[in-house]
C-alpha positions in Angstrom: 76.7 123.3 150.7 75.3 124.1 147.3 75.9 121.8 144.3 76.7 123.8 141.1 78.0 123.1 137.7 81.0 125.3 137.0 81.3 126.3 133.3 84.8 127.3 132.3 87.7 126.4 130.1 89.3 123.2 131.3 93.0 123.2 132.2 93.6 120.9 129.3 92.3 123.6 126.9 94.3 126.3 128.6 97.4 124.2 128.2 96.6 123.5 124.6 96.3 127.3 124.0 99.5 127.8 125.8 101.2 125.3 123.5 100.0 127.2 120.4 101.0 130.5 122.1 104.5 129.1 122.7 104.8 128.2 119.0 103.7 131.6 117.8 105.9 133.5 120.3 109.1 131.5 119.6 108.7 131.8 115.9 108.0 135.5 116.2 111.1 136.0 118.4 113.2 134.2 115.8 111.7 136.2 112.9 113.0 139.4 114.6 116.7 138.2 114.5 117.1 135.8 111.7 116.3 138.2 108.7 118.8 140.7 110.1 121.7 138.2 109.9 121.9 136.5 113.2 125.3 134.7 113.2 124.9 130.9 113.1 126.6 128.6 115.6 130.3 128.6 114.9 130.4 132.0 113.2 133.6 134.1 113.4 133.8 136.2 116.6 134.4 139.4 114.7 131.1 138.9 112.8 129.4 138.1 116.1 130.7 141.2 117.8 129.6 143.4 114.9 126.1 141.9 114.9 125.4 142.2 118.6 126.8 145.7 118.6 124.8 146.9 115.7 121.6 145.0 116.4 121.6 145.3 120.2 118.1 146.8 120.2 116.7 143.9 118.1 118.4 141.4 120.4 116.7 143.1 123.4 113.3 143.1 121.6 113.6 139.5 120.7 114.5 138.6 124.3 111.3 140.4 125.6 109.2 137.6 124.0 111.0 134.8 125.8 109.5 135.0 129.3 106.0 134.6 127.8 107.3 131.6 125.8 108.8 129.9 128.8 105.6 130.4 130.9 103.5 129.1 128.0 105.5 125.9 127.5 105.4 125.1 131.3 101.6 125.4 131.3 101.4 123.3 128.1 103.6 120.6 129.7 101.6 120.5 132.9 98.4 120.1 130.8 99.9 117.2 128.9 100.9 115.5 132.1 97.4 116.1 133.6 95.9 114.5 130.5 98.3 111.5 130.1 99.1 110.6 133.7 95.7 109.0 134.6 95.9 106.9 131.5 99.6 106.0 131.9 99.1 104.8 135.5 97.0 101.9 134.2 99.8 101.0 131.8 102.5 101.2 134.4 104.4 103.9 132.5 105.4 107.5 133.0 106.5 108.9 129.7 104.6 112.1 130.3 106.9 112.8 133.3 109.9 112.2 131.1 108.6 114.8 128.6 107.8 117.3 131.3 111.3 117.0 132.8 112.7 117.6 129.3 110.6 120.8 128.9 111.8 122.2 132.3 115.4 121.5 131.5 115.0 123.0 128.0 113.6 126.2 129.6 116.5 126.4 132.1 119.1 125.9 129.3 117.5 128.5 127.0 117.5 131.0 129.9 121.3 130.7 129.7 121.3 131.2 125.9 119.1 134.3 126.1 121.2 135.7 128.9 124.4 135.2 126.9 122.8 137.0 123.9 121.9 139.9 126.1 125.4 140.0 127.6 126.9 140.0 124.1 124.8 142.9 123.1 126.0 144.9 126.0 129.6 143.6 126.1 132.7 145.8 125.9 135.0 142.9 125.6 135.2 139.1 126.0 132.9 138.4 123.1 134.8 135.2 122.2 134.2 133.6 125.6 130.5 134.6 125.6 130.0 133.3 122.1 131.6 130.0 122.9 129.3 129.6 125.9 126.3 130.5 123.7 127.2 127.9 121.1 127.8 125.2 123.7 124.5 125.8 125.4 122.7 126.1 122.1 123.9 122.8 120.8 123.4 120.9 124.1 119.9 122.3 124.4 118.9 119.8 121.7 119.2 117.1 124.3 116.3 118.4 126.4 114.1 119.1 123.3 114.7 115.5 122.3 113.7 114.2 125.8 110.6 116.4 125.8 109.4 115.1 122.4 110.4 111.5 123.2 108.4 111.5 126.4 105.2 113.3 125.2 105.2 111.5 121.8 105.5 108.0 123.3 103.1 108.9 126.1 100.5 110.4 123.8 100.8 107.6 121.3 100.6 104.7 123.9 97.4 106.3 125.4 95.8 107.1 122.1 95.9 110.9 122.7 97.8 111.7 119.5 97.9 110.0 116.1 100.7 107.8 114.9 102.0 110.4 112.4 102.2 113.0 115.1 104.2 110.6 117.3 106.5 109.8 114.4 107.0 113.5 113.7 108.0 114.0 117.4 110.4 111.0 117.4 112.0 112.1 114.1 112.5 115.6 115.4 113.8 114.2 118.7 116.3 112.1 116.9 117.6 115.1 114.9 117.9 117.2 118.0 119.7 114.5 119.9 122.1 114.0 117.0 122.7 117.8 116.9 123.5 117.9 120.6 125.8 114.8 120.2 127.7 116.5 117.3 128.0 119.8 119.2 131.7 119.6 119.7 132.2 119.4 115.9 130.2 122.6 115.1 130.6 125.0 118.0 133.9 126.6 116.8 133.1 126.9 113.0 130.1 127.1 110.7 129.1 123.6 109.5 126.5 122.1 107.2 125.5 120.0 110.2 123.7 123.2 111.5 121.0 122.3 109.0 120.2 119.2 111.1 119.5 121.4 114.1 117.4 123.9 112.1 115.2 121.2 110.4 114.6 119.3 113.6 113.8 122.6 115.4 111.2 123.5 112.7 109.7 120.0 113.2 109.6 120.7 116.9 107.6 123.8 116.4 105.1 122.0 114.1 104.9 119.1 116.7 104.1 121.3 119.7 101.6 123.4 117.7 99.8 120.2 116.7 99.9 118.9 120.3 98.3 122.2 121.4 95.5 121.9 118.9 95.0 118.3 120.1 94.5 119.4 123.7 92.2 122.3 122.7 90.0 120.0 120.7 90.0 117.3 123.4 86.4 116.6 124.6 85.9 118.1 128.0 82.5 117.2 129.6 81.2 119.4 132.3 81.8 118.0 135.8 79.8 118.8 139.0 81.8 120.9 141.4 80.8 121.4 145.0 81.2 125.0 146.2 80.8 126.4 149.7 78.2 129.1 150.1 
C-alpha cells in the first residue's frame, strides 16, 4: 500500500462547471429558436404548424443541445447534494434531496417537451393535439423548477453555502414558476400576458443556477490523502 496525494479537480468543482455549462447550453438552445418566432404557449395552431414546418431544421438543431444540458444539470445537482448533505445531517434536514428530486423531475418533463417539438417538426397532421400536449407539459414543468430552487436555496442558505440574496433570488424565481404552473389551465389554449410570469422567473432561474455553479467552483477544496493500491 502506498500513500499518495491525488491532485485533481474535486467533484464539487466539476459540478459547479456543469451548472455553468447547463446555463450556457440552455440559453444557447433558446437563442436558436426565439429570434425566429417560436410560438408562445397558447399560440394559434395554424401559426404553430407553419413555424414547425418552416423551421424544422432549427428545431432539430436546438434539440441537439438538450442532452448535454440534461447531463450537466444532473451532475450539478449531485454536486450540490454532495456538498450540502453532510452539513444538513447535523441540522436534521434534507432540503438538498428535495432540490435534486426537482431537477430529476424537471429533466424528465422537458424530455417530453423536446420530444413533442421534434414530433411537431415532422408531423403530417395532428398538430393541434401535439401542441396542446406541449403547452400542458411546458406550464407544468414550472412545478419541478420551483421544487429544485426551493430545495437548493433553503439547503444552501441554512448551511451557509450561498448568500442570502442568492437564496432570495431562488425563492422568488420558484414562486414565479409555481404560480405559472398553477395558472397553466388559464394560458395553455390562448396567448396571455401571464406568459411573462413564466419568462421572467425562467430568466431568474438561469441566473440562479449560474451563480450556484460559480459558488461551487470557488468553494475551497483542500487536498486530501488518498490511499491507492500499488
